[in-house]
C-alpha positions as CSV (number, residue, x, y, z in Angstrom):
1,M,3.2,12.9,7.9
2,S,-0.1,14.6,7.1
3,A,-3.4,12.7,7.6
4,D,-3.7,12.2,3.8
5,G,-0.1,10.8,3.7
6,L,0.9,13.3,1.0
7,R,3.0,15.8,2.9
8,T,5.5,15.9,5.7
9,A,4.5,17.3,9.0
10,G,6.6,17.8,12.2
11,A,10.2,17.0,12.7
12,P,12.0,14.3,10.7
13,R,12.1,10.9,12.4
14,R,14.7,8.2,11.8
15,L,12.9,4.9,11.0
16,I,16.0,2.6,10.9
17,R,19.7,2.6,11.6
18,Q,22.4,0.4,10.1
19,D,22.8,-2.1,12.9
20,Q,23.1,-5.3,10.9
21,Y,26.5,-6.6,10.0
22,W,25.6,-6.7,6.2
23,E,24.5,-3.1,6.1
24,G,28.0,-1.7,6.3
25,D,28.3,2.1,6.7
26,L,25.2,3.1,4.7
27,V,21.4,2.7,4.6
28,E,19.7,4.5,1.7
29,A,17.0,4.7,-0.9
30,P,13.9,3.7,1.2
31,T,10.7,2.5,-0.4
32,L,7.6,2.1,1.7
33,V,4.9,-0.4,0.7
34,R,1.7,-1.1,2.5
35,R,0.8,-4.8,2.6
36,G,-2.5,-5.6,4.4
37,D,-2.3,-4.0,7.8
38,S,1.5,-3.8,7.7
39,Y,4.1,-1.4,6.3
40,V,7.2,-2.9,4.6
41,L,10.2,-0.6,4.3
42,F,12.6,-1.8,1.6
43,Y,16.0,-0.1,1.6
44,S,19.5,-0.4,0.2
45,A,22.6,-0.9,2.3
46,S,26.4,-1.1,2.2
47,S,28.6,0.1,-0.7
48,Y,26.9,0.2,-4.1
49,S,30.2,-0.5,-5.9
50,G,31.0,-3.5,-3.7
51,E,29.9,-7.1,-3.6
52,Q,28.0,-6.6,-0.4
53,Y,25.5,-4.0,-1.7
54,A,22.1,-5.3,-0.5
55,T,18.4,-4.7,-0.3
56,G,16.9,-5.2,3.1
57,Y,13.4,-4.8,4.6
58,A,11.8,-4.0,7.8
59,V,8.1,-4.3,8.9
60,A,5.9,-2.1,11.1
61,D,2.3,-1.8,12.0
62,R,2.3,2.0,11.4
63,P,4.2,4.1,8.8
64,E,6.2,5.8,11.6
65,G,7.3,2.5,13.1
66,P,8.8,1.0,15.1
67,Y,10.2,-1.2,12.4
68,R,11.4,-4.8,12.8
69,K,14.2,-5.7,10.4
70,A,14.8,-9.1,8.8
71,D,18.0,-10.8,9.9
72,Q,19.3,-11.2,6.4
73,P,19.1,-9.1,3.2
74,L,16.4,-9.9,0.7
75,L,18.7,-9.4,-2.2
76,S,22.5,-8.7,-2.5
77,T,25.0,-8.4,-5.2
78,S,26.4,-11.7,-4.1
79,K,23.0,-13.3,-4.7
80,A,21.7,-11.5,-7.7
81,L,23.0,-9.2,-10.5
82,G,22.8,-6.3,-8.1
83,A,20.4,-5.0,-5.6
84,S,18.1,-2.4,-7.0
85,E,18.1,1.2,-5.7
86,D,15.2,2.8,-7.7
87,A,11.5,3.2,-7.2
88,V,10.8,0.5,-9.7
89,R,12.0,-2.1,-7.2
90,A,8.9,-1.6,-5.1
91,K,6.7,-3.5,-7.5
92,S,9.4,-6.2,-8.1
93,L,10.1,-6.7,-4.4
94,Q,6.5,-6.5,-3.4
95,A,5.8,-9.4,-5.8
96,L,8.8,-11.3,-4.6
97,W,7.9,-10.7,-0.9
98,C,4.3,-11.9,-1.3
99,D,5.4,-15.5,-0.5
100,H,7.9,-14.5,2.1
101,E,7.0,-14.4,5.8
102,V,8.9,-12.3,8.4
Protein backbone atom coordinates (compact mmCIF):
# COMPACT_ATOMS: atom_id res chain seq x y z
CA MET A 1 0.00 0.00 0.00
CA SER A 2 1.25 3.47 -0.76
CA ALA A 3 2.03 5.83 2.13
CA ASP A 4 -1.23 7.73 1.53
CA GLY A 5 -3.22 4.46 1.49
CA LEU A 6 -4.76 5.17 -1.91
CA ARG A 7 -2.78 2.84 -4.18
CA THR A 8 -1.39 -0.64 -4.12
CA ALA A 9 2.37 -1.04 -3.96
CA GLY A 10 4.45 -4.20 -4.06
CA ALA A 11 3.30 -7.79 -4.32
CA PRO A 12 -0.19 -8.85 -3.14
CA ARG A 13 -0.34 -10.19 0.42
CA ARG A 14 -2.87 -12.64 1.82
CA LEU A 15 -4.36 -11.19 5.01
CA ILE A 16 -6.50 -14.14 6.10
CA ARG A 17 -7.25 -17.74 5.11
CA GLN A 18 -10.40 -19.76 5.66
CA ASP A 19 -9.32 -21.72 8.72
CA GLN A 20 -12.47 -21.56 10.85
CA TYR A 21 -15.04 -24.37 10.58
CA TRP A 22 -17.85 -21.90 9.76
CA GLU A 23 -15.95 -20.28 6.85
CA GLY A 24 -16.46 -23.26 4.53
CA ASP A 25 -14.61 -23.10 1.20
CA LEU A 26 -14.77 -19.35 0.66
CA VAL A 27 -13.63 -16.07 2.20
CA GLU A 28 -14.61 -12.99 0.16
CA ALA A 29 -15.74 -9.37 0.06
CA PRO A 30 -13.31 -7.76 2.54
CA THR A 31 -14.06 -4.38 4.09
CA LEU A 32 -11.36 -2.71 6.19
CA VAL A 33 -12.31 -0.21 8.91
CA ARG A 34 -9.99 1.69 11.21
CA ARG A 35 -11.18 1.82 14.82
CA GLY A 36 -8.90 3.81 17.10
CA ASP A 37 -5.43 2.30 16.78
CA SER A 38 -6.74 -0.99 15.35
CA TYR A 39 -7.83 -2.18 11.93
CA VAL A 40 -10.94 -4.36 11.67
CA LEU A 41 -11.28 -6.54 8.58
CA PHE A 42 -14.89 -7.63 7.98
CA TYR A 43 -15.37 -10.41 5.43
CA SER A 44 -17.97 -12.84 4.12
CA ALA A 45 -17.47 -16.60 4.27
CA SER A 46 -19.01 -19.91 3.16
CA SER A 47 -21.70 -20.32 0.50
CA TYR A 48 -23.87 -17.28 -0.23
CA SER A 49 -26.81 -19.50 -1.19
CA GLY A 50 -26.64 -21.64 1.95
CA GLU A 51 -27.69 -21.29 5.55
CA GLN A 52 -24.08 -20.98 6.70
CA TYR A 53 -23.18 -17.74 4.84
CA ALA A 54 -21.60 -15.49 7.44
CA THR A 55 -19.79 -12.24 8.14
CA GLY A 56 -16.65 -12.59 10.21
CA TYR A 57 -14.05 -10.14 11.42
CA ALA A 58 -10.39 -10.04 12.30
CA VAL A 59 -8.37 -7.34 14.08
CA ALA A 60 -4.81 -6.10 13.55
CA ASP A 61 -2.58 -3.27 14.72
CA ARG A 62 -1.49 -2.51 11.14
CA PRO A 63 -3.38 -2.66 7.84
CA GLU A 64 -1.06 -5.40 6.56
CA GLY A 65 -1.61 -7.56 9.66
CA PRO A 66 -1.15 -9.99 11.18
CA TYR A 67 -4.90 -10.34 11.79
CA ARG A 68 -6.47 -12.11 14.78
CA LYS A 69 -9.85 -13.63 13.90
CA ALA A 70 -12.86 -13.87 16.16
CA ASP A 71 -13.79 -17.45 17.05
CA GLN A 72 -17.39 -17.10 15.82
CA PRO A 73 -19.03 -15.15 12.96
CA LEU A 74 -20.49 -11.75 13.75
CA LEU A 75 -23.55 -12.40 11.57
CA SER A 76 -24.80 -15.44 9.68
CA THR A 77 -27.83 -16.40 7.65
CA SER A 78 -28.84 -18.65 10.52
CA LYS A 79 -28.78 -15.63 12.91
CA ALA A 80 -30.09 -12.83 10.67
CA LEU A 81 -31.84 -12.36 7.35
CA GLY A 82 -28.55 -12.83 5.55
CA ALA A 83 -25.02 -11.69 6.00
CA SER A 84 -24.22 -8.61 3.96
CA GLU A 85 -21.65 -8.66 1.17
CA ASP A 86 -21.52 -5.03 0.02
CA ALA A 87 -19.65 -1.89 1.00
CA VAL A 88 -22.69 -0.54 2.86
CA ARG A 89 -22.12 -3.14 5.58
CA ALA A 90 -19.02 -1.28 6.80
CA LYS A 91 -21.09 1.44 8.48
CA SER A 92 -23.67 -1.02 9.82
CA LEU A 93 -21.09 -3.42 11.19
CA GLN A 94 -18.92 -0.65 12.56
CA ALA A 95 -21.91 0.64 14.55
CA LEU A 96 -22.80 -2.88 15.71
CA TRP A 97 -19.20 -3.67 16.64
CA CYS A 98 -18.73 -0.52 18.74
CA ASP A 99 -20.02 -2.33 21.83
CA HIS A 100 -18.29 -5.63 21.04
CA GLU A 101 -14.83 -6.50 22.35
CA VAL A 102 -12.46 -8.99 20.75
